[in-house]
N, C-alpha and C positions, 0 to 999 in steps of 0.2 A: 699889090696887095694891101690889105687893110692893115695897118700896124696898131698892136696895143698899146694904148698910150697911160698905163697906170696899172698897178704890182696887182691892184685887186682886178682888175679883168685878166688880167692873163692869167691868174692865181684860179678863176671862175673858168677861164677857158679850159686849163688843163683838166680840173676836175670834170670837166665835160667828157674828155678824150677820154678820160679812164674809165668812165662811166659808159661807154658808149664800149671799149673794147672790153670789160668785163661782161659784157651784155651779148658781147659777138658768141653766139655755138661755135666758132672754129676755135675758141681761145679756153676753152671751159676743157682741155685734158686734164684730167687728174695729173698730180704733183706724183712721181716713184717718191716711195717714204721706203723707209727700215726703221721702226721701231721695237725698243727690248724695254721691258718691265718686268718686274716681280708678278710670278702667278701664284707663289704661296709658298707652304714651306709642308716639308716630308713630316712625319711623325718622328725621324728622329731630329727634327729641325733642320734639315738643309734646305737651302733657300733653290727656289726654282724658276727659273728665266722662262719668258714667253717672248715670241718675236711675229712682229707684224710684219707682212712683206707687202709691197704695194707697187704694182704698177702702173706705167702710163695711160691705160686705159680703165685704171680703177679696179682691176681685179686683183684680189688678196688672196693671201696664205696667210694662217698663222702655223707657229711650230713652236714645240716645247723641250725642254730641256729632259722631263720627264719621260722614258720610255720612247724619243725623238720621233716624238708623236705630230701627226699633221693634224691639225685641232681643229680646222676650217679652210674651206674653198669657198671663196664666191667668184661668178662668172656671170656674164650677163646674156639673157635670153634673145632669142630675135627681136624684141621688142625694144632690148638694152635695159632691162631690168637684170641688177643684179640680186642675188640669192646664195645662202648658202648650200652647198651640195653633198655636205657630208654628214653620216651621223657621227653623236659624240657627245659630250656632255659640257655644261658651262662654266664649269671650275675645275682646279686639280682636283678637292674632295670628289669630284665626278669620276676624276680620270681614274682615280685609286680603287676604283670599284670595277674597273674596264675589264670584264671577264669574256666580252667579244672581241676582243682587240680590235677596237674600232681606232684607225688612223695610226696603226703602230708600226714601228719598224723591229719585226720579230727574228729570233736566232737564238742560240747558233743554225739554229737547223730549222727553217720554216716549213709547214706542214708536217707530216706524219712520218714516224720510222715503226715501224714493227715492233713489237712487241718490247719495244724502248732497248732494242739491243744493235751493234754493228760489229764486226771485228774488222782492226785496223792493224795492221802490219804482225798479224797472227795472235793479237792480241784481243780479245773480248772487253767491251762496256756497253754496262747495263746502266740508261738512263732511266727519271721519273716516268711513269707510266701515266701520265693525266688526261686521259681523253682514253672513252671507251664506245665508239661507232658500232652499232651493232651487237654491243654487248661482249666487244674485242677490243682487248687493254692497248694502245697504241701511247708513244709518245708525242708530242704536239706542241709546234710552234717555240722548241726549248725548253719546256719542259714548266719547274711551279713557278722559280723566276726567274722569265727570259729576258732576253732584252728589250723587254718592253715596259718591264717593271724595274730598272733601274734609271740610275740619274747621270744621265750624259752630261757634257763638259760645251756650253754653245758660245761660237765665237760668231757674230754676223760679218757680212764683207759686202761690199759693192766694186760692181764693173760698168762698164761702158750697159747700157740697156737693159742690165740684171743685179739684182739684187737677193742675198741668201746667209744662211747660215751652217756652220760646219760642224757636227756634232761630235763630240772623241768620247772613246770607250772603252778601258783595260778589262778584259777579262781573265780573271785569274787563272791558272794551270788549276783543272779538277772541278772549276763551277758548273754547275748542274751534271755533273758525270763527264763534261769534256775535256780530252786531253789539250794540252798545249796551253799559253798565254798568248791571248788573243787582242792584238790592238786593232780597232777599229776607227774609221771615220768614215759617218755618214753625212751626206749634204744634201740639203733642201735648194734649189734655186731659180728661183722665179722671173723669167723676161719678159722683155715689153712686146712677144709675139703671143702673148698667153700660154707660154710651157710650162708647166711647173715640173722640174727634174727632180727625181730622187739616184743619189747615186753613193755607194757603198763599196769603200776598200778598204781590208783587212789581211794582216801580216801575223804570222805564228813563228814561234820558238820551237815549235815539234810536232808533228804530224795531228792531225787534226780533219776534222769533216765539217762541210760551211754549207751553208743556204739560208742567207740573210733577206729577209722579205718583208716586201712593203706591203700595208693588209685596210689600205681605206672601203671603208663602204659607201657607195657612190648611189646619189637619187637626183638625177638631171633635171628631174623637174622641177625644183627647190622646196618642194611638199615632204616631211618626210612621212607623212600619214600616207600617202600613198602609194600604192605597187609600182615594183619596178616591171611588172610581167609587159606591159604595153610600152615598156621601152624595144627599140631594134638593134640587133648585136651582129655583128661580123665577126670573127673569129680567123685569123689566118694561117689555118691548120686543118688538116688534109686528116690526122688520124690524133685518138684519143686514147689515154691508158685507162681499160679496165679495172675492176677494185674487185677487192673481197668484199662479204658481208661489214668489213674492220674501216673500207674503205682505202684499203694498203695496195696498192698497183700488183697486179698478179704475173708483169713481166712481160705480156702482151702489150702490140702495139697496135690496135684496132683502127679501120677505115670509121670516117663518119658516114661516108656517102649510104644513103638510103636508112638512117638512122634518126633521130628527134637530137642526136649530138651535132646536127651539120650545122653548123653556123659560116659556111664557106660563101654565105649571101645574107644580106641584111635581112633578120627573122625579128620578128616578136618573141621576146622571150616568152610569154605564156601561151603562145600559138601550142606546143607539143610535149610540154612539162608535164602533163598528167597522162602520157601514151603508155599504156601498158609494155615498159620495156625495161631490160634489169637493171642497167645501171642506173638509171631514174629512180627503181623503187629502192636500191640499196643506198642510194644518197638521199634521199627524199626530192626528190629533185635535182638540179644540176650543181654539183659540187665533186668536179673532174679535173686533171688536168689534158689539157690540148697540147702535142708536142708540134712547134710553130714550124712551118715548113721552108721559112727563112727569105719569104719577099724581103728584099733591102731599100730600103730608104737613107741615103747615106752610108753612114757607117752601120747603123741598126737595121735593127730588122721589125719590122710591120707586124704585131701583136692582137690589136684589136679594135673595135671602131665602133661605138656607144652612141646613140642617138634618143634622143625623147621627142617624135613628133611635137606635142604638144606645144612645149617650149622655145624647140628648135635647137637645143645645145645639141651639141656633140662634143664627145671626148674621144681624144684616138691615144692609141698606146702604144710607144715601139720600143724595142728593149735591145739587149745584148745575148738573154739569155735565151735556152732553148727548149723553156716551154709557160704556159700562162694556167693557173685555176681561175677557173670561171665557178662561182659560187654564187647562189641564186637568194641566200638568205632565208635559207631553211629551217634554220635552228634559231631565227628570233621570236621570240614570244609573247613581245610586252612586258617582260619582266624588268626590264633595263630601261628605268629612267633616264632621257637623254637631254637635247638643250630643248630649253623654255617647255620642262616639264613635260616633252614629248613621251610616250610611251611605247617605245621601237614593236611593231607588230611585223606579224610573217612577212614576207620579202617585200618590205619596205625600202631595199637597199641590196645593193651586187657587191660584189668584191671581183677584180682582176689584178690576181696578182700576176707575176713574171717572175720565172725560178728554175732552179734545177729541178729533176722531178722527184717526187716523193719517194720517200723509202729508198733513192740511189743508193744507199752504201750496203743495200742488201740486195742490189738485182744488177749482173754483171754486164746488163746490156744497158742500161743505164749510163749517160755521161759522168763522169767521175766528179765525188764530191769531197774527192780530198783536196788537202791546200797544205802542202809543207813548208818546211822553213826555206825562204830567198823566192820563192812565191807571193803573187800578190792576189787575191781573190778582187776582184770587180763586176759589179751589178751596178746598170745603169738602167733608170724606165724614166721613159716622158712620157707626161700627160700634157698632151696637145688639147686647148678648148676653142671651139668658136660656134656660133648660129646660125642657121640658116632657115 
């Protein structure tokens, strides 16, 4: 072995070795990071933080204390190109105008409640009627100022192979008309397997109703100007919940077989969306809850698989909830100006929201939405990303 006879020669050799190592593709893995910064201030001058999670594969997720919102997600296509896959806004001021619930954690009750009314322990409660599909008023996504419009407290954390943020919020008794003081924890976790988990737990000091839902809008192409109608969707569900003209479930659980709502096999979203079928007419397209059949993967139920054939990106969703709402972006109309000045057009994104049944408090056949003191509400939703 030839020995180095001078400090200069040794230093040169070390630099050459370092340069060679840096140019080796096998050493170019992204460094997992968790960054915290100030996102802006609310009109009442409260400071809002944003957290950027990056995993070992270069996938990122940004989440903010305002609304416990998922601001963005980047994931690689089949060629390794990263792109943001969500609709949303560039800054906090934009999120303050968020009427479409982009990326939001919505509650107390996600989805709709007929007439804004429910009865609990023989007492009737009246909530805000802030939505009126078909001209029929209902309560939607927690009311005028739901969880998507309040300031949560974020605490970043790191574990082996993952990093995340735990958000906490205490909803006082009577907020938006709901009974009971509710203490909520919502956690986002990004691991090195390209899985982004959204998990919510809540406790109450008095009987209340609850259906906290995550509401991101997805376009796996990475181009928010394109339609999602060419995405291929699989829903692990044999039944859906028909609705009336106000998009309130009728109480019936109907089979999807033989209907345009059959996604038991991968099907392009746009293939049957314009068919002459009552449910599609009432919803202006897909905007319904599917009842999950309960196919298990580990301790969770398989809910959905979404594939964009052009980019190769795949999004799989697992949950512990009984239903999933598939919304095809039917109300996007170009009025919302989002990231990079993009005006979000008709059906350029879709939502896949795991949940309890819509209007469950008024439907005796629905799984109970009641939470009582001593009980813990628990909702978990895993987003698994890949490409092929």
